[in-house]
C-alpha positions in Angstrom: 0.0 0.2 -0.1 3.0 2.1 0.0 2.4 3.1 -3.7 -1.3 4.4 -2.6 0.4 6.6 0.3 3.1 7.9 -2.2 0.3 8.9 -4.9 -2.2 10.0 -2.4 0.6 12.8 -0.8 1.4 13.7 -4.5 -2.7 14.4 -5.1 -2.5 16.5 -1.7 0.3 18.4 -3.1 -1.4 19.2 -6.1 -4.7 19.7 -4.3 -3.1 22.6 -2.3 -1.0 24.1 -5.0 -1.6 27.4 -6.3 -2.4 28.3 -9.9 1.3 29.0 -11.0 2.2 25.2 -9.5 -0.9 24.0 -11.6 0.4 25.1 -15.0 2.9 22.2 -14.5 -0.2 20.1 -15.4 -1.3 19.4 -18.6 -5.3 19.1 -19.9 -5.7 16.3 -22.1 -9.1 14.7 -23.3 -9.6 11.3 -21.7 -7.4 8.5 -23.6 -10.8 6.2 -23.9 -12.1 6.6 -27.8 -15.9 7.8 -28.1 -16.5 4.6 -29.8 -14.6 1.6 -28.5 -15.8 -1.2 -31.2 -15.5 -0.9 -34.8 -16.6 -3.4 -37.9 -12.9 -4.3 -38.5 -13.3 -6.7 -35.3 -15.9 -8.9 -36.5 -13.5 -11.4 -38.2 -9.9 -11.6 -37.9 -7.7 -12.8 -41.2 -4.1 -14.1 -40.5 -1.8 -12.7 -37.5 0.2 -9.8 -38.7 3.4 -10.6 -39.4 4.6 -7.2 -37.8 4.3 -7.5 -34.0 5.3 -5.4 -31.3 7.9 -6.4 -28.6 6.8 -9.1 -26.6 7.8 -9.3 -22.7 8.4 -12.4 -21.7 7.3 -13.0 -18.3 8.4 -15.9 -15.8 5.6 -16.9 -13.4 6.4 -18.4 -10.2 4.3 -21.5 -8.7 1.6 -20.6 -6.7 2.2 -19.7 -3.1 -1.5 -19.2 -1.8 -2.5 -22.7 -0.8 -6.3 -21.6 -1.2 -5.8 -20.3 -4.9 -6.3 -22.9 -7.6 -7.1 -22.9 -11.5 -9.1 -24.9 -13.5 -8.5 -24.6 -17.3 -11.9 -25.5 -18.8 -12.3 -24.4 -22.1 -11.2 -21.8 -25.3 -12.2 -19.5 -27.6 -11.2 -18.8 -31.2 -9.8 -15.5 -30.5 -10.0 -13.0 -27.5 -12.6 -11.0 -29.8 -16.2 -11.4 -28.1 -14.5 -11.3 -24.4 -13.6 -7.4 -24.5 -16.2 -5.9 -22.5 -16.2 -6.1 -18.5 -19.9 -5.9 -18.4 -20.8 -8.9 -20.4 -22.0 -11.5 -18.2 -20.0 -14.3 -19.1 -19.8 -15.8 -16.0 -23.1 -16.5 -13.8 -23.8 -18.4 -10.7 -27.1 -19.7 -9.9 -27.8 -20.0 -6.2 -30.7 -22.2 -6.2 -28.8 -25.2 -8.3 -25.5 -24.1 -6.6 -24.3 -24.0 -10.4 -21.8 -22.0 -12.3 -22.1 -21.2 -16.2 -19.5 -19.5 -18.3 -20.6 -18.6 -21.8 -17.9 -18.2 -24.7 -17.5 -18.6 -28.8 -16.2 -22.0 -29.4 -12.8 -23.0 -31.1 -11.9 -25.7 -33.4 -8.1 -24.4 -34.2 -5.9 -27.2 -34.8 -2.9 -25.5 -34.2 -4.1 -24.6 -30.8 -6.0 -27.7 -30.2 -6.2 -27.6 -26.3 -9.6 -27.7 -24.9 -11.5 -26.9 -28.0 -15.1 -27.3 -28.6 -17.4 -26.4 -31.7 -16.2 -23.6 -33.9 -15.8 -19.8 -33.5 -18.9 -19.2 -34.8 -21.1 -21.1 -32.3 -21.5 -20.5 -28.4 -20.6 -22.7 -25.7 -22.0 -23.0 -22.4 -19.4 -24.4 -19.5 -21.2 -25.8 -16.5 -19.5 -26.3 -13.0 -21.6 -28.1 -10.5 -18.7 -28.5 -7.9 -17.7 -24.6 -7.7 -15.2 -24.8 -10.5 -13.6 -27.8 -10.0 -14.7 -29.1 -13.1 -16.6 -27.9 -16.0 -19.2 -29.9 -18.2 -19.3 -28.4 -22.1 -22.4 -27.9 -23.6 -23.8 -26.7 -27.3 -25.5 -23.6 -26.7 -25.8 -22.3 -30.3 -24.2 -24.4 -33.2 -26.2 -23.0 -36.6 -23.6 -22.0 -38.9 -24.1 -18.2 -38.2 -21.8 -16.0 -36.8 -22.3 -15.0 -33.2 -20.2 -12.5 -31.3 -19.9 -11.0 -28.1 -21.8 -13.7 -26.3 -22.9 -13.4 -22.8 -25.2 -15.9 -21.2 -27.1 -16.7 -17.8 -28.7 -19.7 -16.0 -32.6 -18.8 -16.1 -34.7 -20.6 -13.4 -37.2 -19.9 -11.0 -37.3 -19.6 -7.1 -37.4 -22.8 -5.3 -36.0 -24.9 -8.4 -32.5 -26.8 -7.2 -32.6 -29.3 -10.2 -30.0 -28.2 -13.2 -31.9 -30.2 -15.4 -34.9 -28.0 -15.0 -32.8 -24.8 -15.7 -32.2 -23.0 -19.4 -29.0 -21.5 -20.7 -30.0 -17.7 -22.3 -27.8 -16.0 -24.4 -27.5 -12.6 -26.5 -25.1 -10.9 -28.5 -24.5 -9.1 -32.0 -24.8 -11.5 -35.2 -22.5 -10.4 -38.0 -22.6 -11.0 -42.0 -18.9 -10.5 -41.8 -18.8 -7.1 -43.1 -21.7 -5.6 -40.4 -23.6 -5.9 -37.5 -27.0 -6.9 -38.5 -28.8 -8.6 -35.8 -29.1 -8.8 -31.9 -29.4 -12.7 -31.2 -31.5 -14.1 -28.2 -31.0 -17.5 -27.6 -32.1 -20.5 -24.9 -31.8 -24.1 -24.6 -32.7 -26.4 -21.9 -29.6 -27.8 -19.8 -30.6 -31.3 -21.3 -30.3 -30.0 -25.0 -34.0 -29.6 -25.8 -36.3 -26.5 -26.6 -33.5 -25.0 -28.4 -34.6 -21.7 -29.6 -32.9 -18.6 -31.4 -34.4 -15.3 -32.1 -33.1 -12.1 -34.2 -33.8 -8.8 -33.6 -32.3 -6.7 -36.6 -30.3 -3.6 -35.8 -31.5 -0.6 -36.9 -29.1 2.1 -35.7 -25.4 1.4 -34.8 -25.9 -0.6 -32.0 -24.3 -3.7 -30.0 -26.3 -4.9 -27.2 -24.1 -7.1 -24.9 -24.0 -6.0 -21.3 -25.7 -6.5 -18.0 -27.3 -10.0 -18.8 -29.3 -11.0 -15.7 -31.8 -13.9 -14.6 -34.1 -13.1 -12.0 -36.1 -15.6 -9.9 -39.5 -14.6 -11.3 -38.7 -16.4 -14.7 -37.7 -13.2 -16.4 -34.2 -12.2 -18.3 -32.8 -8.7 -18.8 -29.9 -7.6 -21.1 -29.2 -4.0 -22.3 -26.7 -1.8 -24.5 -27.0 1.5 -26.3 -27.4 2.9 -30.0 -26.2 5.8 -31.8 -26.3 7.7 -34.8 -23.1 7.5 -36.3 -22.0 11.2 -36.1 -22.8 11.1 -32.3 -25.8 13.4 -32.1 -28.4 10.8 -30.9 -28.6 8.1 -28.8 -30.8 5.3 -27.0 -30.4 3.1 -24.2 -32.1 -0.4 -25.4 -33.5 -3.0 -22.5 -34.5 -6.4 -23.8 -36.6 -8.0 -21.3 -37.6 -11.9 -21.9 -40.3 -14.1 -20.3 -40.7 -17.9 -20.8 -44.0 -18.9 -22.5 -45.9 -22.3 -21.9 -43.8 -23.5 -24.5 -40.6 -23.2 -22.9 -39.5 -20.4 -25.3 -38.8 -17.0 -24.5 -41.1 -13.9 -25.3 -38.8 -10.8 -25.9 -40.2 -7.1 -25.4 -38.2 -4.1 -26.3 -37.9 -1.0 -24.1 -35.9 2.0 -25.5 -35.1 5.1 -23.8 -34.0 8.2 -26.1 -30.9 10.0 -24.4 -30.9 12.7 -26.6 -32.5 15.3 -24.0 -31.1 13.6 -20.9 -27.3 14.0 -21.8 -25.6 17.3 -22.3 -23.9 18.2 -26.0 -21.0 20.2 -27.1 -21.1 23.2 -29.4 -20.9 20.9 -32.3 -24.2 19.3 -31.2 -22.4 15.9 -30.2 -23.2 14.4 -27.1 -21.1 14.3 -24.3 -20.9 10.4 -23.4 -19.5 7.1 -23.8 -21.1 5.3 -26.4 -21.4 1.4 -25.7 -21.1 1.5 -21.9 -24.5 0.7 -20.7 -25.1 -1.4 -17.6 -27.7 -3.2 -15.7 -28.5 -5.0 -12.3 -31.4 -6.6 -10.9 -32.4 -8.2 -7.3 -33.5 -11.7 -6.9 -37.1 -11.6 -7.3 -36.8 -9.1 -10.3 -38.8 -6.6 -8.0 -36.2 -4.0 -8.8 -33.8 -3.4 -11.4 -31.4 -0.2 -12.6 -29.8 0.4 -15.5 -27.4 3.0 -16.3 -25.1 5.1 -19.0 -22.4 7.4 -18.2 -22.5 11.0 -19.7 -22.9 14.7 -18.7 -26.1 15.0 -17.1 -28.6 17.6 -18.9 -30.3 18.6 -15.9 -28.3 21.1 -14.0 -27.2 24.3 -15.5 -24.0 24.0 -14.3 -22.7 20.7 -16.4 -20.8 18.0 -14.6 -18.7 15.7 -16.5 -19.2 12.0 -17.1 -21.7 10.9 -14.4 -23.8 8.1 -13.5 -27.3 8.5 -15.3 -29.4 5.9 -13.6 -33.2 4.6 -14.4 -35.1 2.4 -12.1 -37.7 -0.3 -12.8 -40.0 -1.8 -10.3 -42.4 -3.6 -12.8 -40.0 -6.2 -14.4 -38.5 -3.7 -16.9 -41.7 -2.6 -18.6 -40.9 1.1 -17.4 -38.2 3.3 -16.2 -38.0 6.3 -14.2 -34.6 8.4 -14.0 -33.1 8.9 -10.6 -32.9 12.4 -9.5 -29.7 14.5 -10.2 -27.0 14.2 -7.5 -24.2 16.6 -7.3 -21.1 13.9 -6.4 -18.8 16.8 -6.0 -20.5 17.4 -2.6 -19.0 14.2 -1.3 -15.6 14.6 0.4 -14.7 11.1 -0.1 -14.7 11.8 -3.9 -13.4 15.5 -3.8 -10.5 14.5 -1.5 -9.1 12.3 -4.1 -9.1 14.3 -7.4 -7.7 17.5 -8.7 -10.4 20.8 -8.8 -10.8 22.3 -12.4 -7.7 24.7 -14.2 -9.7 28.0 -13.6 -11.0 27.4 -10.1 -9.6 25.5 -7.2 -13.0 25.4 -5.4 -14.6 23.7 -8.0 -14.6 19.8 -8.7 -16.1 18.0 -11.6 -15.8 14.4 -11.0 -15.6 12.3 -13.9 -16.6 8.8 -14.0 -14.9 6.6 -16.0 -14.8 2.6 -15.5 -18.1 1.1 -13.8 -20.2 -1.6 -12.7 -23.4 -1.8 -10.9 -25.1 -4.3 -8.3 -28.0 -4.3 -6.0 -28.0 -4.5 -2.5 -30.6 -6.0 0.5 -32.2 -2.8 0.2 -32.9 -2.9 -3.3 -30.5 0.1 -3.6 -28.0 0.4 -6.1 -23.7 0.0 -5.7 -21.5 1.5 -8.1 -18.0 0.5 -8.1 -16.4 2.9 -10.2 -13.0 4.7 -11.3 -13.0 8.7 -10.4 -10.8 11.4 -11.9 -11.2 15.0 -12.0 -12.1 17.0 -15.0 -9.7 19.5 -15.9 -12.1 21.8 -17.3 -15.7 23.3 -17.1 -16.1 24.2 -20.5 -18.5 22.5 -22.2 -16.4 21.1 -24.9 -13.7 20.1 -22.3 -15.7 18.4 -19.7 -14.1 14.9 -20.2 -10.2 16.5 -20.1 -8.2 15.3 -17.0 -5.1 16.6 -15.5 -1.8 14.5 -16.6 1.8 15.5 -15.4 5.1 14.4 -17.0 7.6 12.4 -15.3 10.6 12.1 -17.5 9.1 11.2 -21.0 5.9 9.7 -19.5 2.4 11.4 -18.9 1.1 10.1 -15.8 -2.8 10.6 -15.0 -2.6 12.5 -11.5 -5.9 11.3 -10.0 -7.1 8.1 -10.8 -9.0 6.3 -8.1 -11.5 3.3 -7.2 -14.5 4.1 -5.5 -17.6 3.0 -4.4 -20.9 4.8 -4.3 -24.5 3.8 -3.2 -27.6 4.9 -2.3 -28.7 4.4 1.5 -32.2 3.1 2.7 -33.1 6.8 2.7 -31.9 7.6 -0.7 -28.9 9.5 0.3 -25.6 8.8 -1.5 -22.7 7.7 -0.1 -19.2 7.5 -1.1 -16.1 5.5 -0.2 -12.5 5.7 -1.7 -11.2 2.4 -2.0 -7.7 2.7 -3.4 -5.4 4.6 -5.8 -5.1 3.0 -9.2 -1.3 2.8 -10.1 -1.5 2.2 -13.5 -3.6 3.8 -16.5 -5.7 2.1 -19.4 -3.6 0.0 -21.7 -3.4 1.9 -25.3 -2.9 0.3 -28.7 0.9 2.1 -28.7 1.8 0.7 -25.1 0.0 -2.9 -25.7 2.0 -5.8 -26.8 -1.2 -8.0 -27.6 -0.7 -7.7 -31.3 -3.6 -8.5 -34.1 -4.0 -8.2 -37.8 -6.1 -5.1 -37.0 -3.7 -3.5 -34.7 -2.4 -3.8 -31.2 -5.5 -4.7 -28.7 -6.3 -2.6 -25.3 -7.4 -3.3 -22.2 -8.6 -1.5 -18.7 -8.8 -2.3 -15.2 -12.0 -5.0 -15.8 -13.9 -3.0 -13.1 -17.0 -5.4 -12.0 -19.2 -5.5 -9.2 -20.7 -8.8 -7.3 -23.0 -9.5 -4.3 -24.0 -12.1 -2.2 -27.4 -13.7 -2.5 -29.0 -12.1 0.0 -27.7 -8.6 -0.9 -26.0 -7.9 2.7 -22.6 -8.0 1.1 -21.7 -6.4 -2.2 -17.9 -6.9 -3.9 -15.7 -5.0 -6.5 -13.0 -6.5 -8.3 -10.4 -4.8 -10.6 -7.0 -5.3 -12.2 -3.7 -3.3 -11.5 -0.2 -3.6 -12.0 2.3 -3.3 -9.3 5.1 -1.7 -10.8 7.3 -2.7 -8.1 7.3 -6.2 -9.9 6.9 -5.5 -13.3 8.7 -2.3 -13.9 5.6 -0.7 -16.2 4.5 2.3 -13.5 2.5 3.7 -16.6 0.3 1.1 -18.1 -1.5 -1.6 -16.6 0.6 -4.5 -18.6 1.0 -7.1 -16.2 -2.7 -7.0 -14.1 -3.3 -8.7 -11.0 -6.7 -9.0 -9.4 -8.2 -7.2 -6.6 -10.9 -7.7 -4.4 -12.7 -5.7 -1.9 -15.7 -6.4 0.3 -18.6 -4.4 1.8 -21.1 -5.3 4.3 -24.3 -3.0 3.9 -25.7 -3.2 7.3 -22.5 -2.2 9.3 -21.0 -0.4 6.5 -17.7 -2.6 7.2 -15.2 -2.7 4.3 -12.8 -5.6 4.1 -9.1 -4.7 3.6 -8.0 -4.9 -0.4 -6.3 -8.2 -1.6 -4.5 -8.6 -4.6 -5.4 -12.4 -5.1 -3.2 -13.4 -7.6 0.1 -11.8 -6.3 2.7 -14.6 -6.5 0.4 -17.3 -7.7 0.8 -19.0 -11.1 -1.8 -16.6 -12.8 0.7 -13.8 -11.6 0.4 -10.6 -13.8 -2.0 -12.1 -16.5 -5.5 -10.7 -15.6 -5.9 -9.2 -18.5 -9.4 -10.3 -19.4 -11.0 -11.4 -16.2 -14.7 -12.0 -15.5 -16.6 -11.7 -12.4 -19.8 -13.5 -11.6 -22.9 -10.8 -10.4 -23.9 -13.3 -7.7 -21.3 -15.0 -5.5 -20.7 -18.3 -3.1 -21.5 -18.3 0.5 -18.7 -20.9 1.7 -18.5 -20.4 5.4 -20.4 -18.5 8.5 -19.1 -15.0 7.1 -16.8 -16.3 3.8 -18.0 -15.7 0.2 -16.0 -16.9 -2.4 -16.3 -14.5 -5.5 -16.6 -16.8 -9.0 -14.0 -15.4 -11.1 -12.3 -16.3 -14.5 -9.0 -15.1 -16.2 -8.5 -15.4 -20.0 -5.0 -16.4 -20.7 -3.4 -14.7 -23.8 0.2 -15.5 -23.0 0.2 -19.2 -24.2 -0.8 -18.6 -27.8 1.9 -15.9 -28.6 0.3 -12.8 -27.6 -1.6 -12.6 -30.7 -5.4 -11.5 -30.5 -6.1 -13.7 -33.4 -4.9 -16.8 -31.6 -7.2 -18.8 -29.4 -7.5 -17.7 -25.4 -8.1 -20.4 -22.6 -10.5 -19.6 -19.9 -9.5 -20.3 -16.6 -11.4 -20.5 -13.4 -9.8 -19.0 -10.6 -10.9 -21.2 -7.5 -10.3 -19.7 -3.8 -11.2 -16.0 -4.6 -12.5 -15.6 -1.1 -13.7 -12.6 1.6 -13.8 -13.2 5.2 -16.0 -10.8 7.1 -15.7 -10.6 11.0 -17.9 -13.0 12.8 -20.1 -11.4 15.0 -20.9 -8.0 13.4 -24.4 -7.4 13.4 -25.7 -8.1 10.0 -29.5 -8.7 10.5 -30.9 -5.2 10.6 -29.9 -1.7 9.4 -27.7 0.2 11.9 -27.8 3.5 13.0 -24.2 3.8 14.0 -22.0 5.5 11.9 -18.1 6.0 12.0 -16.3 8.4 9.7 -13.3 8.4 8.1 -10.0 9.3 9.7 -8.9 13.0 9.6 -6.7 14.7 8.4 -5.3 11.9 6.4 -2.5 11.7 6.1 -1.7 13.0 9.6 1.0 13.5 11.9 0.9 12.9 15.6 -2.9 12.8 16.0 -5.5 11.7 13.8 -9.4 11.7 14.8 -12.5 10.2 13.9 -16.1 10.8 14.6 -18.8 8.1 16.4 -22.3 8.8 15.6 -24.9 6.3 17.7 -28.1 6.0 19.5 -27.0 4.4 22.6 -24.4 4.7 25.0 -21.6 2.1 23.3 -18.0 1.0 24.1 -15.6 1.9 21.7 -12.2 0.4 20.8 -9.6 0.6 18.3 -7.0 -1.5 16.9 -4.5 -0.4 14.4 -2.7 -2.8 12.3 -0.3 -2.4 9.2 -0.7 -3.7 5.8 0.9 -6.9 7.0 -2.0 -7.4 9.2 0.2 -6.7 12.3 -1.3 -5.2 15.2 0.8 -1.9 15.9 -1.5 -0.1 18.5 -4.9 -0.4 20.3 -7.1 1.6 22.7 -10.3 1.2 24.5 -12.0 4.3 24.8 -14.6 2.9 27.5 -18.2 3.8 27.3 -18.9 6.5 25.0 -22.2 8.3 25.4 -24.8 8.5 22.4 -24.8 11.1 20.0 -21.7 12.3 17.7 -18.5 12.1 19.6 -14.9 13.1 18.0 -12.4 10.7 19.3 -8.5 11.1 19.0 -5.9 8.3 17.9 -2.2 9.0 18.8 -0.3 7.9 15.8 3.1 9.8 17.2 5.0 6.6 17.7 4.1 5.0 14.1 6.4 5.0 11.2 5.6 6.6 7.9 3.0 4.5 6.1 -0.5 3.2 5.6 -2.3 1.3 8.6 -6.2 0.2 8.9 -8.0 1.0 12.1 -10.5 -1.4 13.2 -13.1 0.5 15.3 -15.5 -1.7 17.3 -18.6 0.2 18.1 -20.6 -2.2 20.7 -20.5 -5.1 18.3 -20.4 -3.4 15.0 -17.0 -3.1 13.5 -15.8 -0.4 10.8 -12.3 -0.2 9.3 -11.0 3.1 7.9 -7.4 3.6 6.3 -5.5 6.1 8.2 -1.9 7.3 6.5 0.6 8.8 8.8 3.3 11.1 7.4 
């Protein structure tokens, strides 16, 4: 965590700087293109003989006894697995089954784990928590299926896998253009196969957020747009099984034209192709969102979540009220203000994913940066600073935002993102159409009952890999949040020093996680291996289930009811000598604090005794601690809260 400390101090120095000092920063457009996918990735010819320099990585043997890997399948190439919010991996609680959906692979040059062809869809099932997988044909009709996602569809109370369906969706191509959205279903035993096509009418790729709910419905989404980026539509697809065992689909389209602000050239200030969706178990509450400059306030924000809610199975959607996220200090403490005014912040949300908690409220795991300008044409410009010959994003933060039971927004800074998204120029992953890129694969999950939510992402530790700029050797990180006690687990790098160390380029996390102990949860994750077939995106990729990605919550923390007890973050942060935190509680409560270092060793503790109800400011003496990052575990009665404390 020293990297977090260093970057945090660096960011603080800039936030307290004068305008003259800020002039050393450079405002540049955010690196992601407005249109992240092109027709030339539909079909790939032979690999390009001109390739970038390939970095050979030596992977050690796994040192974590709880982490194991299952190689269970392969796809013809990486195209079709590029989008983090595709639901490729799904866990069904009722049948205790996992399913991974992917394109097939019949490449004889790389024959390992082949099944069907690159145009077909494969459903890989596991009935033993990922130890073994059973391959089944999803769709094999000779047409060109791309970017597949899939879920296990069933109803509440069913525990028999034979009474479930695999439901899949994605775009269909004729080899030169996207022509249809396919919607396919097939029973686990191979009967009742059905494929329906929805002709493409705009530039659209519907390939995100597929979800099955226990009322028998299936949902997915995407967004369509005009080629000149002056018009956009959020597209939602709802399916319900009929008496014949096939699905009746309905379309709900929401125009975004009046909801997103525009530049002076009339183009929408949004990120096309980035819709997200999540539902609760019974299908009574669902959320769908895009990111863009919300048009409702007079002072337009940068990219922000634009969220819609449904309480009728997706038939109708209502937009959530506008919220100014610059009012949350957990966000603004970690980003830079705009260039013209040190007191004005415009949070810019780049990557994100969404889940729904036990209170039927949305939780969004996201990366937040600070926009460098308030100008309507430059709301997606960010600050960079040059170190030697390299430009770095100066604020780049993993953050969770959520609504509480009374519909108030909260935020929690989770970690500093050390590396930037990989660019075409930096990537060593080559293809016939050019080098391929990846981001931080930020994804959200939750426990079946919604009492715990989880975020996963990838980041590269420059200490090991020597790549301080780009996410070229990504490891998988996870964090857990208990919604009733508001307890956050320490961040874990789960692939560090393992046999998949530094190769989590394209990972998938199931939206639902498995409970494996009283307060232990396994987060289902796959990693797609791109190294063993030559680091060429035109070659096959192998699918690896990572078994043992677990989070433990403290046993005994009250989880069965919403608590009114609150504990603030430590402040000031960083501190030198003394740090403080505020405790708010309805009852007189005993308060204990235990301080641990990043290795988990206890370095200090204090019992404050019984603290009277209300809000109380308590002090932590850290004058005897070395500079670095620490975790303060604050026990208020039987409820535990954990904060990060940085000592200068």
